[in-house]
N, C-alpha and C positions, 0 to 999 in steps of 0.2 A: 722766314723761320726765326727771325729776331725775336719774335713774340715769345717764343720756348725759353729763352735766355732770361726773360723778364717774369715770365709767368709760370715757371716751373712749380714752384712751391704751390700756388693755389689749385693749379691742375692736380698735383699729386694728392693735396689735402683733400680738394673735393672729391676725389675718388675714394678716397680712405672714409671720410663721413658717410658718402652716399653707400659704400659697403656695410658700413655700422648700423646706419638706418634701415638699409634692407635686410639685415639681418635680424633685427629686432622686430621688423614687421613679419617677416617670414617666420620666426622661431618663437617669438614671445606674444604674438598676438593671434587669435583664431580668424583674423580677417580673410585669409585665403583657404581657409578650411571648408573642403566642399567645391572647391573650384574645379575640380576633376572627379569623375565617378568611376565606381568599378563596374565594369562590363557584367550585364547577367550571363550567368554560366560561363565565368572566365575560362575556367580550364578548358572546356570544350572550344572555344574560341581560340585560345593559345594552341591547344593541340592541333587545330585545323591549320593554323598558319604556319605551325613548326612542319606539319606535314606536307604543305604546299611548297615547303622551302623558300620562303619570302625573306630575301636579303634586307639588310637594314636600308631604310629611305624612307621618304614621303610618298603616299599613294593616296589616290582618290578614287572614290568608288561611287557608282558605276564611273568608267573612264572610257573617255573616246579615244580612238586612235588618230583621228584628227579632227578639225573644227568642223568639218563638213558633216562629219558624221553626228553631231550634237543635237542636231533636228530630227534625226532618223525615227522610224516608229518604234525600230527596237530599242533604241536608246531613251525615248520618252517613256517607253513603258518599262524599263529598269529602273527609271527614276520614281514613276508613280507607285511601282511594287516596293521599293526602298530594300534595304535601309540606302541612305545617301550620306557620304561622309569622307572625312579625312582620317588617314593613318599614320601614324610616324612610327616606324620600327627601328628599335636601337640593337645595337650589337648584343649576343648574350652577356648577361652581366649587366646590361643597363648602363647609366651614366656613371662616370667617376665623379663623386662629388668634388674631390680635390680640383680635378681640371675644370669642372663648371665653375667653380668659384673664382679660380685663376682667371678664366675666361671672362667672367662678370666684373672682375677688378680692372681688366684690361679694356673691357667696354667703357666702364666708368671714366677710365683714362682718356680713352678717344673722346668721348663726350665731353668732358673737361677741356680736352686741348681744342676741340672744335668751337667750343663755347667761348674759351679764352681767345682764339682767333678772331671769331666775329667781334667779341669785344675790343681787342686790340685794335684793330683795324676801322673800327666804327669811333673809337672814343680817343685812343692814345693814353699816355700816362697821365697822371693827374685828373682823371675824371672824378666826379663826384660820386660817392657811395650809392645813393639810389639810381643812379644813372647806371652805373656798371651792374648793380644788381638787376634792374631791368633788362637790359640787354642781354648779359650772359644767362640769367635765368629764363627768357624766352628761347634763348638757342638750345639750353640745355632740355628745357620740356619739351623741344621738338625732337630731340633725341630719345628722351625716356618715356614721354608719356604719348605722344600721337602716333608712335609707332606701333601701339597695339590695336588701333582701330581695324585695320585690315584684316586682324583674327576674325573679328565679328562680321565684316563685310563679305569677306571670300570664304572664310572657313567654317562658318556656322559656330563659333564661340559665343556664349551667351553674352548679351549686352552687359549684364549685370558684373559678370566674371571680367570684361574688358574695363568698365567703369572704375573696378577696383585697381586694376594695373596702371590705368590712366591717374587716377588718385595717387597711387605709388610714385608714378612718374612726375608728377606735380610736385610732390615731395623732394624728391631727390632734384628737380629744379631748382626749387629754393633753397635747399642745402648748398649747391654748387653756386648759386647767385650770391647768397650770404660769405661763402667762402672767397669768392673773388671780389665782393665789394670790400671785406674786411683787408685782404693782402693785396689790393690794387696799388701798383707803383706809383709813388707820388711824382710830380712832374719836375 
């Protein structure tokens, strides 16, 4: 944990800078407009879900009770008929923007701390700016960018949307790398 005493400032500042960059991307640019679409007959679907008493959680449909059922004729027919998908149900009232933003900032702190940890134990104090940039940036990009690929692999998210989030993650990784390179402790 000694790395925290040496790297607390770049960890905090990289999280602040990532928070600012992500806010600009999502609020001031049209880049993510259209990432999600409105359901046809939204009110009918919402009434059906409400009437079914679906509690908050993640759902897959059709969903097998066990892995042995995945190849059953009934399940194959359900998948052929469709729709097939994932559904995320939030509590009534939806997400709390303040709580979500705070959780995003804490996530940025965690990615910054892990990136600093990797850099510190790989390089130590006095490392050259570009070396710090390369190591901490790679670690940060793993946290911010690569983590989006499973959404397209397993959950059917469009690869175009995932690519945009990966691009965001690369930017966040570069911001993190630049912050660590700038504030890396001298030997």
